[in-house]
C-alpha positions as CSV (number, residue, x, y, z in Angstrom):
1,M,-15.5,17.4,5.5
2,A,-14.0,15.3,2.9
3,T,-15.8,12.0,2.0
4,F,-13.8,8.8,1.9
5,D,-14.7,5.0,1.1
6,Q,-12.5,3.3,3.7
7,E,-10.5,4.5,6.8
8,L,-7.1,3.2,8.1
9,D,-6.1,4.1,11.7
10,A,-2.4,3.9,11.7
11,R,-2.0,6.1,14.8
12,G,0.8,4.7,17.0
13,L,2.5,2.8,14.2
14,N,6.0,3.9,13.0
15,C,7.5,3.7,9.6
16,P,7.0,1.5,7.3
17,L,3.8,0.1,9.0
18,P,1.7,3.1,8.0
19,I,2.7,2.6,4.3
20,L,2.6,-1.1,4.4
21,R,-1.0,-1.1,5.7
22,A,-2.1,1.7,3.4
23,R,-0.7,-0.2,0.4
24,K,-2.9,-3.2,1.4
25,S,-6.0,-1.2,2.0
26,I,-5.6,0.6,-1.2
27,T,-5.3,-2.7,-3.1
28,G,-8.9,-3.6,-2.0
29,L,-10.4,-0.3,-3.2
30,G,-11.9,0.3,-6.8
31,G,-10.2,3.0,-9.0
32,G,-11.4,6.6,-7.9
33,Q,-12.2,5.5,-4.4
34,V,-10.7,7.3,-1.4
35,L,-8.7,6.0,1.5
36,R,-8.5,8.0,4.6
37,I,-5.3,7.4,6.8
38,L,-4.9,8.7,10.3
39,A,-1.2,8.4,11.5
40,T,0.9,9.9,14.3
41,D,4.4,9.2,13.0
42,P,6.0,12.6,11.6
43,G,7.8,10.9,8.9
44,S,4.4,9.8,7.2
45,V,4.1,13.1,5.6
46,K,7.0,12.6,3.4
47,D,6.3,8.7,3.2
48,F,2.8,9.2,1.9
49,E,4.0,11.9,-0.7
50,A,6.6,9.4,-2.0
51,F,4.1,6.5,-1.9
52,C,1.6,8.4,-4.1
53,R,4.5,9.4,-6.6
54,Q,5.5,5.8,-6.8
55,T,2.1,4.1,-7.2
56,G,0.3,6.8,-9.2
57,N,-2.3,7.3,-6.6
58,E,-3.4,10.8,-5.9
59,L,-2.7,12.6,-2.6
60,L,-5.8,14.6,-2.3
61,S,-5.0,16.2,1.1
62,S,-2.5,16.1,3.8
63,S,-3.2,17.8,7.3
64,Q,-2.6,17.7,11.0
65,N,-5.4,17.9,13.6
66,D,-5.1,16.8,17.3
67,G,-1.7,15.4,17.2
68,A,-2.5,13.2,14.2
69,F,-2.0,13.5,10.5
70,E,-4.7,12.8,8.1
71,F,-4.1,11.9,4.5
72,L,-6.8,11.4,1.7
73,I,-5.5,9.3,-1.1
74,R,-7.6,8.5,-4.3
75,K,-6.9,5.2,-5.9
76,A,-5.6,5.4,-9.5
77,S,-8.3,4.0,-12.0
């Protein structure tokens, strides 16, 4: 199991709320720390890929388990 510093439960939220909440959460992290996000919006897969490209943060993993998508994002240092 991957380790993370903070978790954001965005299940049940639709675009753009998961991205907006993730942006707010990641702002509070230090460089190199990892945010785990759980989301149910199928569009969040492409949204988080684009979010990481635009912000310079690293998408460590993107997976789907039990109807939810899980993303691990490392904040740029």
